[in-house]
C-alpha positions in Angstrom: -56.1 46.7 -128.3 -54.0 49.3 -130.0 -50.6 49.0 -131.8 -47.5 51.6 -132.1 -45.5 51.8 -134.9 -42.1 52.4 -134.9 -39.6 53.7 -138.0 -35.8 53.9 -137.2 -34.2 54.9 -140.8 -30.9 54.2 -139.8 -27.6 54.6 -141.9 -27.6 51.5 -144.0 -31.2 50.5 -144.1 -34.7 51.9 -142.3 -36.2 49.4 -139.7 -40.2 49.3 -139.1 -41.5 47.7 -136.5 -44.9 46.7 -134.9 -45.3 46.3 -131.3 -48.8 45.7 -129.3 -49.1 47.8 -125.7 -47.2 45.6 -124.1 -44.0 46.7 -126.1 -44.0 42.8 -127.5 -42.7 42.9 -131.3 -45.8 41.8 -133.7 -43.9 42.0 -137.3 -40.4 44.4 -138.5 -39.2 44.7 -141.7 -36.2 46.4 -143.3 -34.9 48.0 -146.5 -31.6 49.2 -146.7 -30.3 51.9 -149.7 -27.4 53.3 -150.9 -24.3 55.5 -149.4 -22.3 57.6 -152.3 -19.1 58.4 -151.7 -18.4 61.2 -154.5 -15.5 62.5 -152.9 -12.5 60.8 -150.5 -14.0 61.4 -147.1 -17.6 62.9 -148.5 -21.3 60.7 -147.6 -24.4 61.4 -148.9 -27.6 59.5 -149.1 -30.6 60.1 -150.9 -33.6 61.4 -149.1 -36.0 59.7 -151.9 -34.2 56.5 -151.2 -35.7 56.9 -147.2 -39.0 57.2 -148.1 -39.1 54.5 -150.3 -37.9 52.3 -147.6 -40.2 53.8 -145.3 -43.4 53.5 -147.5 -41.6 49.9 -148.8 -41.3 48.5 -144.6 -44.6 49.5 -143.6 -46.9 47.8 -146.0 -45.0 45.1 -145.5 -45.6 45.1 -142.2 -48.9 45.5 -142.1 -48.7 42.9 -144.6 -47.0 40.0 -142.2 -48.4 41.1 -139.4 -52.3 41.1 -140.9 -52.5 44.4 -138.8 -55.8 46.9 -140.4 -53.8 50.6 -140.1 -56.7 52.1 -138.2 -55.6 49.3 -135.4 -52.6 51.5 -134.6 -52.6 54.5 -131.8 -49.8 55.7 -132.6 -46.6 56.3 -134.4 -42.4 57.8 -133.4 -39.7 58.1 -135.8 -35.8 56.7 -135.5 -33.0 58.3 -137.5 -29.8 58.9 -137.9 -28.3 62.5 -136.8 -26.6 65.3 -138.3 -28.0 64.7 -141.6 -28.6 68.0 -143.8 -31.4 68.2 -146.0 -32.0 70.9 -148.0 -35.7 71.2 -149.6 -37.0 74.6 -152.1 -40.4 76.9 -152.2 -42.0 73.3 -153.2 -40.3 70.7 -151.4 -38.3 69.2 -153.7 -35.0 68.1 -152.3 -32.0 70.4 -153.9 -28.8 68.2 -152.9 -28.0 64.5 -151.8 -27.8 64.8 -148.0 -25.1 65.3 -146.5 -24.9 62.5 -143.6 -23.5 62.5 -140.1 -20.1 60.6 -140.7 -18.9 62.9 -143.6 -15.8 64.9 -143.4 -16.0 67.5 -145.5 -16.0 70.4 -143.3 -12.9 71.0 -141.7 -12.8 74.2 -143.0 -16.3 75.5 -141.8 -15.6 73.7 -138.6 -13.4 76.4 -137.8 -14.9 79.3 -139.6 -17.6 78.1 -137.3 -15.3 79.1 -133.9 -14.1 81.8 -135.7 -17.0 83.6 -135.6 -18.8 82.2 -132.4 -15.8 81.8 -130.2 -15.0 77.9 -129.1 -16.2 78.6 -125.3 -19.8 80.8 -126.3 -20.1 77.4 -129.0 -20.3 75.0 -125.9 -22.1 77.1 -123.4 -24.8 77.5 -125.9 -25.4 73.8 -127.6 -23.1 72.2 -125.0 -20.9 70.2 -127.7 -17.5 72.0 -129.5 -17.8 72.5 -133.5 -17.8 69.0 -134.8 -17.4 67.8 -138.7 -20.3 65.3 -138.2 -22.3 68.1 -136.7 -25.2 69.7 -139.0 -24.2 73.9 -138.8 -20.9 73.4 -140.4 -22.7 71.2 -143.2 -25.1 74.1 -143.8 -21.8 76.4 -144.2 -20.3 74.3 -146.4 -23.1 74.9 -149.1 -23.7 78.2 -148.2 -19.8 78.1 -149.6 -19.4 76.1 -152.0 -23.0 75.5 -153.1 -25.0 79.0 -153.4 -26.6 78.6 -156.0 -28.8 75.8 -154.0 -28.3 77.7 -150.4 -29.9 80.0 -151.8 -33.2 78.0 -153.1 -33.4 76.5 -150.2 -36.8 77.6 -147.9 -36.5 74.4 -145.2 -33.9 72.5 -143.5 -34.6 69.0 -142.0 -32.9 66.1 -140.6 -33.1 62.8 -141.6 -36.2 61.7 -139.5 -37.5 64.9 -139.9 -37.4 64.4 -143.7 -39.9 61.6 -143.2 -42.3 62.9 -141.1 -42.6 66.0 -143.4 -43.8 63.1 -145.7 -45.8 61.7 -143.6 -48.1 64.5 -141.8 -46.9 67.5 -144.2 -45.4 69.0 -141.3 -42.0 70.7 -140.4 -40.8 69.4 -137.5 -37.9 68.5 -135.4 -37.6 67.7 -131.6 -35.4 68.8 -129.0 -33.1 65.1 -129.3 -31.8 65.4 -132.9 -32.0 69.0 -133.0 -29.8 69.2 -130.4 -27.2 67.3 -132.7 -27.3 70.4 -135.2 -25.2 72.5 -133.4 -28.2 75.1 -133.5 -29.9 74.2 -130.4 -29.8 76.3 -126.8 -29.3 72.7 -125.3 -29.9 73.9 -121.9 -33.1 75.7 -122.8 -34.4 73.6 -125.9 -35.2 75.9 -128.2 -32.9 77.8 -131.1 -30.3 79.5 -130.5 -31.1 82.8 -131.3 -27.0 84.3 -130.9 -25.5 81.7 -133.0 -28.2 82.0 -136.0 -27.6 85.6 -135.9 -23.6 85.3 -135.7 -23.9 82.8 -138.8 -26.1 84.8 -140.4 -28.7 81.5 -140.7 -32.0 82.3 -141.2 -34.6 80.8 -138.6 -37.4 80.3 -140.7 -35.1 77.8 -142.6 -35.5 75.5 -139.6 -38.5 73.5 -138.7 -40.5 74.2 -135.0 -39.2 72.4 -132.1 -40.9 70.0 -130.1 -40.5 67.6 -127.1 -40.3 63.7 -127.9 -43.3 62.9 -127.1 -45.6 65.6 -128.4 -47.8 64.9 -131.4 -45.9 67.4 -134.7 -48.0 65.8 -136.6 -51.0 63.7 -138.0 -50.8 61.7 -141.2 -52.2 62.7 -143.9 -54.7 61.5 -146.5 -51.8 61.2 -149.0 -49.6 59.3 -147.1 -52.3 57.2 -145.8 -53.2 56.5 -149.1 -50.2 55.0 -149.9 -48.6 53.2 -147.0 -51.9 51.7 -145.8 -52.2 54.2 -142.7 -54.7 55.8 -141.2 -55.1 58.9 -141.6 -55.2 61.1 -138.8 -53.2 58.9 -136.5 -50.7 60.6 -134.4 -46.9 61.1 -134.8 -44.9 61.6 -132.0 -41.4 63.8 -132.4 -39.5 60.9 -131.7 -36.0 61.2 -131.5 -32.6 60.5 -132.3 -31.0 57.1 -132.4 -29.0 56.7 -129.7 -31.7 58.5 -127.1 -34.4 56.1 -129.0 -32.4 53.7 -128.2 -32.2 54.8 -124.7 -35.8 54.6 -124.3 -36.1 51.0 -125.5 -33.9 49.7 -123.5 -34.9 52.0 -120.6 -32.0 54.2 -119.2 -34.4 56.9 -118.6 -33.7 57.8 -115.0 -30.6 58.6 -113.4 -28.1 56.5 -112.2 -28.7 54.2 -115.8 -26.4 54.0 -119.3 -25.9 51.7 -121.8 -22.6 50.9 -123.7 -22.7 50.1 -127.4 -19.8 48.3 -129.0 -20.8 48.2 -132.2 -18.2 49.2 -135.4 -17.9 52.5 -132.6 -18.2 52.3 -129.3 -21.1 54.0 -127.5 -21.5 55.0 -123.8 -24.4 56.8 -122.8 -25.7 58.2 -119.5 -28.5 59.4 -119.0 -28.8 62.9 -117.0 -32.0 64.3 -114.6 -29.3 67.5 -114.9 -27.6 69.8 -117.0 -24.1 68.4 -117.2 -21.4 68.9 -119.7 -17.9 68.6 -119.6 -16.4 72.6 -120.5 -13.1 71.3 -122.8 -16.2 69.7 -125.1 -14.7 66.5 -124.9 -17.9 64.7 -124.5 -21.2 64.7 -126.6 -24.3 66.5 -124.2 -27.8 66.6 -125.6 -31.1 67.0 -124.7 -33.1 63.2 -123.8 -35.9 62.0 -125.2 -37.5 62.3 -121.7 -38.7 65.7 -121.7 -36.8 68.2 -119.7 -33.4 65.9 -118.9 -31.0 65.4 -120.9 -27.7 62.6 -121.8 -24.2 63.0 -122.1 -22.4 60.6 -123.9 -18.3 59.5 -125.3 -17.9 57.9 -128.8 -15.1 55.5 -129.3 -14.7 55.2 -133.7 -12.9 52.2 -133.8 -14.5 49.9 -131.3 -16.0 46.3 -132.5 -14.0 47.7 -135.5 -10.8 47.3 -134.0 -11.7 43.8 -133.1 -12.6 43.1 -136.8 -9.5 43.7 -138.4 -7.7 42.1 -136.4 -9.9 39.1 -137.2 -9.8 40.1 -140.4 -5.8 39.9 -140.7 -4.6 38.1 -138.1 -7.0 34.6 -137.5 -6.9 33.4 -140.6 -6.1 30.3 -139.0 -9.4 30.7 -136.8 -12.1 31.6 -139.5 -11.1 28.3 -141.8 -11.9 26.1 -138.2 -15.3 28.2 -137.4 -15.4 27.5 -141.1 -15.6 24.5 -141.1 -17.1 23.5 -137.8 -19.7 26.1 -138.1 -18.9 28.2 -134.9 -18.9 31.6 -134.6 -15.4 32.6 -135.1 -15.9 35.7 -132.4 -16.8 32.4 -129.4 -13.5 31.4 -130.8 -11.8 34.5 -130.3 -13.9 35.3 -126.7 -12.4 31.4 -125.9 -8.6 32.8 -127.1 -8.4 35.6 -124.8 -10.3 34.3 -121.6 -7.7 32.3 -121.5 -4.8 35.3 -121.1 -4.5 37.1 -117.6 -5.8 40.6 -117.0 -3.5 43.2 -118.2 -2.6 40.3 -121.5 0.9 40.1 -120.6 1.9 43.6 -120.2 -0.2 44.2 -123.3 -1.6 47.5 -124.7 -3.3 48.3 -127.5 -4.9 52.2 -128.4 -8.1 51.8 -130.9 -7.1 55.3 -132.6 -7.7 53.2 -136.1 -9.8 55.4 -137.1 -8.4 58.8 -135.1 -10.4 59.4 -131.9 -13.2 61.6 -131.3 -14.1 61.2 -127.1 -12.8 62.4 -125.5 -9.6 63.5 -127.2 -11.3 64.5 -130.4 -8.1 63.6 -132.5 -8.8 62.5 -136.0 -4.8 62.6 -136.5 -4.3 60.0 -133.8 -3.6 56.0 -134.8 -3.9 52.7 -133.4 -0.7 50.7 -132.0 0.3 47.5 -130.0 2.0 48.9 -127.0 4.5 46.7 -125.2 5.1 44.3 -127.9 7.8 41.6 -127.3 8.6 38.6 -128.7 7.3 36.3 -125.7 3.7 37.5 -126.9 1.2 35.8 -128.8 -1.9 36.5 -130.9 -4.3 35.3 -127.8 -2.4 38.3 -125.7 -3.1 40.7 -128.6 -6.3 39.6 -129.6 -7.4 40.2 -125.4 -5.3 43.6 -125.5 -7.8 44.8 -128.7 -10.3 43.6 -126.5 -8.8 45.9 -123.5 -8.0 48.9 -125.3 -11.9 49.4 -126.4 -13.1 48.6 -122.4 -10.3 51.3 -121.2 -11.3 53.9 -124.2 -14.5 53.8 -123.4 -14.0 53.8 -119.5 -11.9 57.1 -121.4 -15.3 58.6 -121.5 -17.1 57.3 -117.9 -14.0 59.4 -116.6 -15.6 62.8 -118.0 -18.9 61.8 -116.7 -18.0 61.5 -113.4 -16.1 64.7 -113.4 -19.3 66.4 -115.2 -21.1 65.3 -111.6 -23.0 61.7 -113.5 -22.5 58.2 -111.8 -23.8 55.6 -113.5 -24.0 52.7 -111.5 -26.3 50.1 -114.0 -25.2 49.5 -117.6 -26.9 47.8 -120.5 -24.3 46.1 -123.1 -25.9 45.6 -126.4 -23.9 45.6 -129.9 -22.0 43.2 -131.3 -20.0 43.5 -128.4 -22.1 43.3 -126.3 -23.4 40.1 -127.1 -20.1 38.6 -125.3 -20.2 37.1 -121.8 -17.1 37.7 -121.7 -16.9 41.2 -123.1 -19.6 41.8 -120.9 -17.5 40.9 -117.6 -14.8 42.6 -119.2 -16.9 45.7 -119.4 -18.5 45.4 -115.6 -14.5 44.5 -113.9 -13.2 47.8 -116.0 -16.4 49.7 -115.0 -16.6 48.8 -111.7 -20.2 48.7 -112.2 -22.7 45.9 -113.2 -24.1 45.1 -116.7 -26.8 43.5 -117.5 -28.0 43.0 -121.7 -31.6 44.2 -122.8 -34.3 41.6 -123.3 -35.7 43.1 -126.6 -32.9 44.0 -129.7 -35.0 46.0 -130.9 -34.1 49.2 -129.5 -34.7 52.8 -131.3 -37.1 50.9 -133.3 -38.7 50.2 -130.0 -37.9 53.5 -129.1 -39.8 55.9 -130.9 -42.7 53.1 -130.9 -42.7 53.6 -127.0 -42.3 57.4 -127.9 -45.9 57.3 -129.8 -47.6 55.4 -127.2 -47.1 58.1 -125.4 -47.6 60.6 -127.8 -51.3 59.1 -127.8 -52.0 58.7 -124.9 -51.7 54.7 -124.1 -48.5 55.7 -121.3 -48.7 58.2 -118.7 -45.3 59.2 -119.5 -41.8 58.1 -121.6 -40.9 56.3 -118.0 -43.6 55.3 -116.7 -44.0 53.2 -119.8 -40.4 51.9 -119.8 -41.0 50.8 -116.3 -44.2 48.5 -117.7 -42.1 47.4 -120.6 -38.4 47.4 -120.9 -37.0 44.5 -119.2 -32.6 43.2 -118.7 -31.4 39.9 -118.6 -27.8 38.7 -116.7 -26.1 40.4 -113.9 -21.8 40.7 -114.4 -21.2 42.7 -111.4 -17.5 43.2 -111.4 -14.9 40.6 -110.2 -12.9 42.4 -106.6 -9.6 40.8 -107.8 -10.5 42.3 -111.2 -11.1 45.1 -110.7 -7.7 45.8 -108.4 -5.9 44.6 -111.5 -7.5 46.8 -114.5 -6.9 49.5 -112.3 -3.7 49.6 -112.2 -3.2 48.8 -115.9 -6.1 51.5 -117.2 -3.6 54.1 -115.6 -1.3 52.7 -117.6 -3.1 52.9 -120.8 -4.4 56.3 -119.8 -0.5 57.5 -119.9 -0.3 56.5 -123.7 -2.3 59.3 -125.7 -0.9 62.2 -123.6 2.4 60.4 -124.5 1.9 60.4 -127.9 -0.1 63.7 -128.8 2.8 65.3 -130.2 4.2 62.4 -132.1 1.0 62.0 -133.9 0.8 66.0 -134.9 4.0 65.2 -136.3 3.2 62.3 -138.3 0.0 64.3 -139.6 2.1 67.6 -140.6 4.7 65.3 -142.9 1.9 63.6 -144.3 3.1 60.2 -143.0 -1.2 59.5 -143.3 
C-alpha cells in the first residue's frame, strides 16, 4: 500500500499529515512560527520559518509512523492564501512575506481600481480590489520599497515557496492564484490585461496548473534534508479553503461547508462560473479541474462568542474550571434555554468590520433592542444568532447568483456544537452534517497528491471513497418560520446603520 503526504502551511503553524490510500490518518505533526506586526495593521511572516516547520514536521511524521519516504506515492500542498513572497535572482527571500490579514494596502486598492476599473477587475478576477489579496501588496512594495521591487525576480504564494524549496520549480495552481487578483478566473490563466495595466512583468509569476496536476518532483537536496524520496511527485495542491473542501468531499454541486472559527466562512462548490457583479462574495477556482467555488466571510464569527465569554462570563468560566466542563458547552446550554429570536434582541457581529456581503471596514458590532428585561442568556443567544444571520447573508447572495446549497458540512469550533449546528440548519433551511475526518486541508492536499500520482482517478471519485459525514441536523419547520421573520428584521439593520458607521469613521471615533 502506498501512502500520501499532505502539508498545510497555515498562519499559526504548519501541519504535515501522512495518510494511507483509504484516507486514514497514520501520523501528523504541527510546528508553529511567529507572526510579526511591525506597525499597526501590518502582518508579516518569514518564509524561512515556514520551511523550517515543513522540514521539522516531515521528519517527525516519518519517524513517528515508521514509514519510509520511498513508500510515499504523492505529496500535496495547502496553505494560507494571498501572501506575497519575493525572491531575487539567486532565490533569496527579499523581505518578510506580507500575509493575508495585512491591511496596509488601502491606497493601493484605490490605485488598482483607478487604473483598471472596479467593474473590469470583477469581470476578470471575479472579486473587487481587496487589501488582503496579493496584487495590492505587490503595488505597495513597488511604491514603498522600490529597491526591493527592483531586485525581485520571482513572486510566489506561501505554499508555492515551499513547493520551490521541495522541487526547485516555480509553480502555482488555480485555486490559490485566483486570490492574487492577477488571474483571469473564468479562463484560469494570468490576465495579460491586468498585468499590462499594472505594469507587472508576467515573468515574475509562476506557471499556473490545475490542483491535481504534477508541478514538480522532490529534489535530491530536499530528499536529503527531509527523508522523502527524490523524484516523488508533488501536486499543485490548493489554497486552504479549497483544500479543506476536498478533505470534506465538497466537490460537487449542491454541497458546501460552513466554518465557525475566529472568522466564519460559508463555501459552496459550483461546476459553472457564478459571481456577484457587486463583488459581495468571492468567486475562485476550485481544486476540481475546470470548476469553481464561491464563498463569503464573516470577520468575527467565533470571535464574537469568545469576546462575549471573555468579557461577560466570568461566573461561567469559573464554574467550568471548577467542574472540568467545557465552558462553551456550558454557554450552549444557557443559550438553549432562551427562545428563538432571543426575546427580541439582535446582535450585529461586526466587531472587526465586515467582509461579506457588506465589505465595510468601518462597520461595528452592537446589540439592538436591548431592554432592562433582557438577561445574559438572551445576549448570549443573540450573539450566536447574529453570527448565523451574518452567514445567511452570504448564502442569500449565493442563491441570487444561481448556486443552491442543499447539504452543508459544519466545521471549526462552532461546528462542533450540536446546538449551533441545529441553529444553522433552522436558519439556512438545509441539512447540516459534520465531517468525520478533522484533518481538513491536510487531507485535501493529500488527496490531490493521490490524484497526481495516479492512485485515484479523479478528485470526485477519491472523495466519494474517502470522505464521510456524521450527524444529520434537519431544519425544524416551526423554528424555520420564526427565524425567517427575525432574519428579515436583522437584514434591515445594516442599511439603517451604514451612514452612522461612515460618520463615526469620519470623526475618528474608532
